[in-house]
C-alpha positions in Angstrom: 126.1 71.2 115.6 122.4 70.4 116.3 120.3 72.7 118.4 121.7 75.9 119.4 123.6 75.7 122.7 126.2 78.0 124.2 127.3 81.7 124.1 129.5 83.1 121.4 132.6 85.3 122.4 132.3 88.5 120.4 135.5 90.3 121.5 138.4 89.7 124.0 140.0 92.8 125.8 144.0 93.0 125.7 145.6 91.7 128.8 142.2 90.7 130.5 141.6 87.4 132.1 139.9 86.2 129.0 143.0 87.0 126.8 145.2 85.4 129.2 143.1 82.2 129.4 143.4 82.1 125.6 139.8 82.9 124.5 139.3 83.8 120.9 136.7 85.7 119.1 134.1 83.3 117.7 134.6 80.8 120.5 131.4 79.1 121.6 131.3 78.8 125.3 129.4 75.4 126.2 130.4 74.9 129.8 131.5 77.2 132.7 132.8 75.6 135.8 131.3 72.3 135.1 127.7 73.9 134.3 126.2 73.6 130.8 125.7 77.2 129.4 122.7 77.7 127.3 121.6 81.2 128.0 123.5 84.4 128.3 122.1 85.2 131.7 123.4 81.8 132.9 126.9 82.8 132.0 126.7 86.3 133.5 125.2 85.0 136.8 128.1 82.4 136.9 130.8 85.0 136.4 129.5 87.3 139.0 129.0 84.5 141.6 132.9 84.2 141.6 135.3 85.9 143.9 138.4 87.6 142.6 141.3 85.0 142.2 138.9 82.2 141.5 140.2 79.8 138.9 137.4 77.9 136.7 137.4 75.6 133.8 135.7 76.7 130.7 134.9 74.6 127.6 134.6 76.3 124.3 133.9 74.8 120.8 135.9 76.0 117.8 135.8 74.9 114.1 138.5 72.3 115.0 137.1 70.9 118.1 136.5 71.5 121.8 138.9 73.1 124.0 139.2 73.6 127.7 140.7 76.9 129.1 141.5 78.0 132.6 140.0 81.3 133.5 141.5 83.1 136.5 139.2 86.0 137.6 140.4 89.3 139.0 138.7 92.4 140.6 137.2 94.9 138.1 139.8 97.2 136.9 139.7 100.8 137.8 139.1 102.1 134.3 135.9 100.0 134.2 134.7 101.4 137.6 133.3 104.7 136.6 130.3 105.3 139.0 129.3 108.6 137.8 130.2 110.8 134.9 132.6 113.8 135.3 133.5 116.7 132.9 136.7 118.8 133.1 137.5 121.7 130.9 141.4 122.0 130.3 141.9 125.4 129.1 145.6 125.3 128.2 144.9 122.2 126.1 141.9 123.7 124.4 139.5 120.7 125.2 136.9 119.4 127.3 137.0 115.7 128.5 134.5 113.4 130.0 134.6 110.1 131.7 133.5 106.9 130.0 130.4 106.2 131.8 128.1 103.6 130.0 125.8 106.5 128.7 128.9 108.2 127.2 130.1 104.9 125.7 126.6 104.4 123.9 126.2 108.0 123.0 129.5 108.2 121.2 130.0 104.7 119.9 133.0 103.8 121.9 134.2 100.4 121.1 133.8 97.7 123.8 137.1 97.0 125.7 138.3 100.6 125.1 139.3 102.6 128.1 140.4 106.2 128.7 139.0 109.7 128.7 136.8 110.9 125.8 137.4 114.2 124.2 134.0 115.9 124.2 134.8 119.3 122.7 137.9 121.2 121.1 138.3 124.9 121.3 138.6 125.8 117.5 140.8 128.7 118.6 143.3 126.3 120.4 146.1 124.4 118.9 144.7 121.0 119.5 142.3 121.3 116.9 143.4 118.9 114.0 145.8 116.8 116.2 143.1 115.3 118.4 139.5 115.1 117.3 136.3 115.1 119.3 135.1 111.6 120.0 138.6 110.3 120.3 139.8 108.7 123.5 143.0 109.9 125.6 144.3 106.5 126.8 147.7 107.4 128.3 149.8 110.4 129.3 153.4 109.8 129.5 152.9 105.9 129.6 150.3 106.4 132.5 146.8 105.0 131.9 144.2 107.7 132.4 140.5 107.0 132.9 139.4 110.0 134.9 139.3 113.7 133.5 140.9 114.8 136.6 144.1 112.7 135.8 144.4 114.3 132.4 144.0 117.8 134.0 146.6 117.0 136.6 149.2 116.0 134.0 148.7 119.0 132.0 148.3 121.7 134.7 151.9 122.8 135.3 155.1 122.9 133.1 155.9 124.0 129.5 157.2 120.7 128.1 155.2 118.3 125.9 153.3 115.3 127.2 153.4 112.0 125.2 149.7 111.1 124.7 148.4 107.8 123.3 145.0 108.5 121.4 142.5 105.9 120.3 140.6 107.0 117.3 138.1 105.0 115.2 140.8 103.6 113.0 143.3 102.7 115.7 146.0 104.1 118.0 148.6 106.8 117.7 150.9 109.0 119.7 150.7 112.7 119.7 152.7 115.3 121.5 150.4 117.7 123.6 152.2 120.7 125.2 151.1 121.7 128.7 151.8 125.4 127.7 149.0 125.4 124.9 151.4 125.4 122.1 150.2 123.4 118.8 149.6 119.7 119.7 151.2 117.7 116.8 152.0 114.0 115.7 155.1 112.5 117.1 156.4 112.0 113.5 157.9 108.5 114.3 158.0 105.8 111.7 155.6 103.0 112.2 155.9 99.2 111.6 153.1 96.7 111.7 154.2 93.2 112.7 150.9 91.5 111.8 152.2 87.9 112.5 153.5 89.0 116.0 150.4 91.1 116.8 152.3 94.3 117.6 152.5 97.8 116.1 155.5 99.9 117.0 156.6 103.4 116.4 160.0 105.0 116.4 160.8 107.2 119.5 161.7 110.6 118.2 163.6 113.1 120.3 160.7 115.2 121.2 158.7 112.3 122.6 162.0 111.1 124.5 162.1 114.6 126.1 158.5 114.2 127.2 159.4 111.0 128.8 162.4 112.7 130.5 165.0 110.9 128.5 168.3 112.5 127.4 168.1 111.1 123.8 165.8 109.3 121.6 166.6 105.5 121.8 164.0 102.7 121.2 160.5 102.2 119.9 157.1 102.8 121.6 154.4 100.1 121.5 151.6 101.6 119.7 149.1 98.6 119.6 149.0 94.8 120.6 146.5 92.3 119.4 144.7 90.0 122.1 145.7 86.4 121.7 148.8 87.2 119.6 152.5 86.1 120.4 153.0 89.7 121.6 150.1 89.7 123.9 151.1 86.3 125.4 154.6 87.6 126.0 152.8 90.4 128.1 153.4 93.5 125.9 151.2 96.5 126.6 150.5 99.7 124.7 152.8 102.6 125.7 155.8 100.5 126.6 159.1 101.5 125.2 161.3 98.7 123.6 165.0 99.4 123.8 166.6 96.0 122.6 165.8 92.8 121.1 168.1 89.8 122.0 170.7 92.1 123.5 170.9 94.5 120.4 169.6 97.9 120.4 166.8 98.9 118.3 166.6 102.5 117.3 163.7 102.5 114.7 160.5 100.6 114.2 162.0 99.1 111.0 165.0 97.9 113.0 162.8 96.1 115.6 160.7 94.5 112.7 163.9 93.2 111.1 165.1 91.8 114.4 161.8 89.8 114.9 161.4 88.6 111.1 165.1 87.2 111.0 164.6 85.2 114.2 163.8 81.6 113.3 160.1 80.5 113.7 159.3 79.2 117.2 162.5 80.6 118.8 162.4 82.8 121.7 163.2 86.6 121.5 164.2 88.4 124.6 163.0 91.9 124.4 163.8 94.7 126.9 161.1 97.1 127.7 160.4 99.9 130.2 157.1 101.5 131.3 155.7 103.4 134.4 156.5 100.3 136.6 160.2 100.1 135.6 162.2 97.9 133.3 161.6 94.4 132.5 162.5 91.7 129.9 159.7 90.0 127.7 160.2 86.7 125.8 158.1 86.4 122.8 158.0 83.4 120.4 159.1 84.5 116.7 155.9 83.8 114.7 155.3 82.6 111.2 155.2 84.9 108.4 151.7 86.6 108.2 149.4 85.7 105.2 149.0 89.5 104.7 152.5 90.6 104.0 151.6 91.5 100.3 147.8 91.2 99.8 146.6 91.0 96.2 144.0 93.2 94.9 141.5 90.5 94.5 137.7 90.6 94.6 134.8 88.2 94.3 131.0 88.7 93.7 128.5 86.7 95.3 125.4 87.7 93.3 123.0 85.2 95.4 124.3 86.8 98.6 124.1 90.5 97.3 127.6 91.1 98.3 131.0 91.8 96.7 134.2 91.3 98.8 137.8 92.0 98.2 141.3 91.7 99.9 142.2 94.3 102.5 144.7 96.3 100.5 146.3 99.4 102.2 143.9 101.6 100.0 140.9 99.6 101.1 141.8 99.8 104.8 142.2 103.6 104.4 138.9 104.0 102.6 136.9 102.2 105.3 139.0 103.0 108.3 140.0 99.6 109.1 142.7 98.9 111.7 146.0 97.6 110.8 145.7 94.3 112.7 142.3 93.2 111.1 142.7 90.1 108.9 139.9 89.1 106.7 138.1 90.1 103.7 136.3 93.6 103.2 132.7 93.9 102.0 133.1 96.6 99.4 129.5 96.4 97.9 125.9 95.4 99.2 123.0 95.2 96.9 119.7 93.8 96.4 117.8 92.3 99.4 120.9 92.2 101.5 121.0 95.9 101.3 117.8 96.3 102.9 118.9 94.1 105.7 121.2 95.8 108.5 123.3 92.7 109.3 126.0 92.9 106.5 127.3 96.6 105.6 129.8 98.0 103.2 133.1 98.5 104.9 132.6 95.4 107.1 135.6 93.1 107.5 134.6 89.5 107.5 136.9 87.7 109.9 135.4 84.3 110.1 132.6 82.3 108.5 131.1 79.6 110.7 134.0 80.1 113.3 136.6 79.6 110.5 138.9 82.3 109.6 138.7 83.8 106.0 141.7 85.5 104.4 140.8 85.7 100.7 137.6 86.4 98.6 137.9 82.8 97.4 137.6 81.7 101.1 134.2 83.5 101.4 132.9 82.0 98.3 133.9 78.6 99.1 132.3 78.8 102.6 129.0 80.3 101.2 128.7 77.5 98.6 129.4 74.8 101.4 126.7 76.2 103.6 124.3 76.4 100.5 125.0 72.9 99.7 124.4 71.9 103.2 120.9 73.3 103.1 121.6 76.1 105.6 119.3 79.3 105.6 122.0 81.6 107.1 125.8 81.5 107.7 127.3 83.1 110.7 129.8 85.7 110.2 132.3 87.3 112.5 132.7 90.9 111.3 134.5 93.9 112.4 134.4 97.5 111.3 135.3 101.0 112.8 132.8 100.5 115.7 134.1 97.3 116.9 133.3 93.4 116.2 130.0 91.6 116.1 128.2 88.7 114.7 126.1 88.7 111.5 123.7 86.5 109.8 124.1 86.3 106.0 121.1 84.8 104.2 121.7 81.8 101.9 119.6 82.4 98.8 
């Protein structure tokens, strides 16, 4: 690629302008609104100079060539406008919550792109202990986004029924039922289905969760997570939405929804009825190809020159390192030698890309490393992710 130029895209927020424009992790931004980008400050200043609603062309380089993307700017969303911190004690929930100021984000290692209210402390004598952990985020209450402690307090200040709460922990999202009365908080108990190729994770809506939403009976599945850039994200799905049917047929369980998507011909549209705080609508998703991660083999490879051992991301490996369901790549299971003394590559990292190219098997990693070595490179660029988020790392070629 010659002399370094451009700015690498480290992460993309679900539903944000970057996601809607089609940006991907690992993209190299080389031009913004007709101006060559060679410094981070130049990109930031160019973005800040734009008014909300502006449309600009952005050129990015990928492993397979250059792409032009149309970026539509918006006003900064409310969850990102936290001018000062606030702390609220919620006695009936047995916890203290704080707003996500930049300082709180840094102190607690909150992932970039995450929004919500942070659980700062939990009263051990209260029932919430064990169902919600300190350091986790309360993202939604009854499908409504929350980003201020006062919003959570208001949602729990009266009544005796359950509140359906979407939690983000270090290993992903989940729903819990949090009673306003102070009774024991508990998981919803709904079955979960991971549709990796579609980029959506869903959970069966149990009767108690349906009651929390004011429904007479349980019907449908909850959207637990959506992957930026995926078919589900492109269709407009958002966390917390309730799916009631696919192509006109009711879906009562997470597995039923997964079957409905998987039996649809690749590339065909699927009309899916959803509801949320803004009402009911229909989303159209393009049926994806089968994911390469349907049945991962327990394979590994050792790179003695690099000082690392990598393995496929089996369910057991994901559980061991707290890796999220949608992360696709190869897991670093051992770091030794000189590499162990360097902080760039760590045990538990998932390697998503090498030199902007996706890797899915240990053999992919070995082949990419050998190509870099044969080319005389001193380092190879890795896109990695772990429980703290995504980042770029340099793996020395030895």
